C-alpha positions, 0 to 999 in steps of 0.5 A: 765488166771483166774481172781479174783475180788480183788478190795475191798482189795485196800480200806484197803491197807495202802501204808504208812505201806508197806515195800519192801521185800528184795532180793539179792543186793540193791533194784534198782531204775527204771531209767526212772520212779521215784516218790518221794512218791513211797513206793518201788522205792526211788530216789537216789540223782544223778538220775533225771527223764527227760520226763520219759527217762533214761540218756544216760550218766548213767555208765554201772553197774559192772557185776558179774558172779553171776547172781542170785543177779539180781533176785528179787523173789518178783516181781509179789507178790503184792495183787492188782486188777490184781495180778501176784500170783508169788511164792516167797519162796525157790525152785530149778528150776522146784522144786516139793517142793516150800516152803514159808509161807501161807498167809490168804486171797487171796494168790494163791501162798502162799505168797503175799505182803504187810504183812498186812495179817496173816500167818498160817505157812510154806507149801512145796507145791505151784504153781506159777502165777496161778489165782486160787483165793482160792489157789493151794496146800498149804498143810502140813503147819508147824507153830512155836508157843509158848505155855503159861506155856509150856502147850501143851493144851495151844498151838494154833493149829487151823488155826485162833488161831495160825495165826501171822502177819509178822514183817514189813520189814523182808521178804527177799529172793533170788533164793533158800532161803526165810526168814521172821520174825513173830510179836512175833520175831520167825524167819523163814528161808527156803531152798529146793531141788527138793522134800525136804525142810530144815527149820529153826525156831529161837525162841527169848529168850525174848519171850520164857521167857515171855511166859514161853515156850520152842519152839513148832511146829504145823504140819497141816495135813488136811488143804490145801489153799482151804480147800478141805481135803477128808481124809487121814492118820497120823502116828508118830514114836515119839521115832525117831521123824518122822511123815508121813502123807497123804491126798486126796484133790480137784484140784484147777482148775479141775472138782470136780470128780478128787482128788489128793493125797499128802504125807509128811515125817518130821524129827524133831530130827536133828540126835539126836541134838534135843529132843522132850519134848511133843507131841500130835495129835490135832483135831478141827473145827471153832465152838469151838471144840479143842482137843489134845491127847498125847496117839496117834501115828496113825490116819486114817480119812475119808472124812467129809461131813459137815464142815472143820475138822482140824487136825495134830500134835503139838510137844514141844522141850526139851531146856533150860527152862530158855531161856538164848539164842535164840533157832533154831529148824531145820526141814527136810521134804520130799514130794511125790505124790506117797507115804509117804515112797517116801517122806522119801526117797526123803529127806534122799537122797536129804538132807542127812546131814542137812546142811542148808547153803550147801543146799542154796548154791547148790540151788543157783548153780542150778539157776546159771546154768539156768541163765548163759544160756543167758548172757547179755552184760556187758554194759547192763543197770543195771535196764534192767539186773535185769528186765531180770534175774528176768523174766528169773528166773521165766521161770524155776519155773514151771512146777513142776518136780515130776519125780518118784513121780507122781500119775501113774507109768511111766518111762518117765519124769513127770511134774505137774502144766501145768497150763494152756497150754493156757497161756504158749504155746504162749511165754513160750515154745518158750522161753524155746527152745532158751536155754534149749532143754533138759528141753523142751524135758522132758516136751514134753515127759510129754505131750506125756506120758499123751497121752500114759497113759490117752489117751489125751495130758494133756492140764491143769494138775493141782494138778496131775489131769486133769484141765479145757480146756480154749480154744483149746487143746494147747498141740499141738502147744507145741509139734509142737514148739519142733518138728520144732526146734529139730526134728533132735536132738529129739531122742538124747533128749529122744523124739520119734517123731513118738509118738509125731505126733501120739499123736498130730493127735489123739488130733486133729482128734478124738472127745473128749467125754469130751472136757472140760478137754481134747481134742477138740470138733472135730466133728462139727469143722471138719464138718463146719470148725468152732465150731457152736453156738447152736449145738447139739453135740451127740459125745462130752460133754462140756459147749457150750461157747467160740465158736469163740475163740475156733475155732480160736485156733483150726485153729492155732492148725491145722496149727502147726500140718501142720508145724510138719508134714512138719518138720518130713517128714510126708505125704504131704497129712497131711501137706496140710490137716492141712494147709487147715483146719487152714485157716478156721479161717476166717469163724469166722469173721462177716463182718456186725458187727460194733464197733467204726466205724470199721467192721469185728469182730469174732462172734458166728456162727450158723451151717446154716452160720448166725451169733449171734453177740454180742458187741465186747467191751464186756469183754474188759478192758472198759467193766464195766458190770458184764459180765461173761467172763471165763468158766461160762455158762453165758459167751455167747459172744463167746470168752474167757477172752477177747473181740472180739476186741482182738480176731479179731486180732488172726491168728498168722499163717496168719496175712497177710490174717487177714490184708486183711480181715480187709480192707488192710494195711491202715485200719488195721493200723487205727484199731490197733491204735484205739485198743490201744488208746481206751483202748481195749488192756488188757496186763494182759491176753494172747490174748493181747501178740501178738498185740504190734508187729503186725505193722510188718505185715503192713511193719512198724516195727518201730511202733511195736518197739515204741509200745513194748517200751510203753508196757514195760514201762507202765506195767512192773517193779521191784516192787511187783506189777511189772507185769500186771496180773497173771504170769501164769507159767511164760507166762508173764515173758517169754513175757517180756523176748522176748521183752527185747531180741528184738525178738518175736515168732510165736509158732510152727514155726521157725519164729521170728519177729525182734524188738529192744533189750534193751541191746547192746548185749547178748549170748544164750548158747544152748547145742544142737544148739551152741551159738547165739552171738547177737550184737546191733550196735548203742544201746542207753540207752535213747531208752529204755523208754516209748517214744523214743526221736528224734535222738536216735537210736532204729529202725532196719536198717539192720541185718547181720548174720556172717557178711553177710547181712540178707535181712529182717529187720523184721523177721528171722528164729530160724535157722538163730539165731543158728549155728546148732551144739553144740560148734558152734557160730553164730554172729548176728548183729542188726544195729540200726538207728534213722530213722523210716524205712518203709518196711521189705526188697526188696523182698516178702520173707522179710515180716513176714510169712503168710500162705495164701501168701505162707509163712511157707510151 
């Protein structure tokens, strides 16, 4: 997760000028946090907030079979000090085409809220949730404009002259549809298919009369969001009304030596229903140069070394010059990462009839198919229903399915925007495994095919090219998560598990020549059991930072390889070798480092075994210094985007061993409490995802439930700022999804911690493994606030599986959740009590699994 300093923006945001973007259905109120001065949440007279809790008498919302109505596409779009950077626009599930407006300033996903910054136009290419501060993609903007006296020379074509503000309160959207209105009254409406968009621009008659102008469109060729154009080609067939363009740009999160190409094809004449009255190519820059030529239909431009050259086309439409009525111009366009011809083919095959409403309906149906895979009980509180489906929706926004349109030939599925696996391996892919094995398999095949074609698993493929590795090569636990859960079905799902395992072993065992963007720094790690600080490595190249956090993640990757070897029936020697290596995580702990009275923290370690300690609070939320905490060379604290306080809790495969390292259960509990009360918990960053549930490992699951309730209440909502940091390709969305369902995964395993669901039941429809039908006996809506009132049932007393008592109240297996066969049904009952029950069960096997105490293997 990449951070951008954005505090300065807060000083200029005027809360009273904000207007909430709309989505399908009325904007729901959060039932347990209501303030009368909130610009987003408006109190209904019948709703009262009592001690921050929901009323138990609130009637259940009427449930519709149309689940897309519960999705708020604007959650996570606010431009604040820790923005979510969520894409809000038109997209189908995993859409390569993601159409929305490009807002000036900080807008990595194109759109941001509130509407106090101008837009430069509509782009069909975006990522969602990334922290790339300059933006990702944003190519090929189309901007509707009016030109004084209908003169093409008067058309504002360059970025600053054509920018317009949006009318307050006009942003609206739902899955597959987006609309907004510019301050001159021009209405924009967007919908899309996987690789094409259909766009409506409605020009108001009053403004056309005032400007004495017919509708015009500016088609930007060169500008992406970061401004990295490196040359391309523009061709126009003016008679047919078709433009084809391409370019080369830099990745938003990768080495500068890697460039990507994108291609676009645009149809302007709507099968002859629209005619062009004028057209030209334009070129210019920010220093006053602005030229248009109507005699051109082909332009090849190489990279410009100095400055940012702007170029594209501008067209006028032949409509009634007296402007007696509003005029709607419809544009169809396709995109590709292979060729302009592919882009044309994509729009012709996916939107053959130019039917806007039908395209919106088709997109909605695709979203319905995804959302119906997890069906919540009809008695689920309305707010929780909306919170869940808003999050579930985002888990299908990314990565981007560019199959048949990728940068290299392949017969395998191809997904772009694996951005980054460091963010998504923890919660997103385990969440995908619940309901969507087909899509999971396709993405796993993308990882394996990256190894086939490029030699390594694509850790952070961004904009079609290799992106930076943030920690370990975390494609390994993604493959492991699929293998341990779907090994028996892998072949039918199109995954060769022998290749999967070979790709995994290569990524783990072979030292990468350049581990900054692929593989790992394997040689010293294999030699010492950790990545030593200040080590001269003659085999691998990479900035010598993050040694402690990389070592911890390398160890976890080894563990997931052991799980994979076991699941696939590989030699026992492989299982033992990787399992043994994974326990080397403990080598990173310095027992002499003390912070706030607690000892034993992860630190950098020299090859001779001595430590190079730094303050464990550095890079925590309490660190107000200017410390570099990401991939900068100045980050010499040994960890990445979090503190040693946080990383010292990281050993997902051996939490019992971790408890022992820190002095036993009593000391671990005190330390965990201090971690939260002091303010070291950083909910907007992935290393903090696990910590709220770690009370399970000291046999106090009720404390995990209380802590998760606090986290959800404090940091998540249906507001535009309703997530606590970058969504990171739905890492944050899937985290919330797990919390709401009352489960939490250990990636690369079948282990699920049992929490307390936020609803009285749900059904997961898995096409391979059958139905998981979860009932929550004793569910009380009053339990879902930040504080659980005395006497309210919220804690797990026992679990029954198909009517039989499950011995543990703390953990279950993925196999316990599903019957294991398509068409089968598994009934899981979680029985709640108001008592804070200590312990997980009567046997050692009822405790959450840890490798050092005999768990997992």
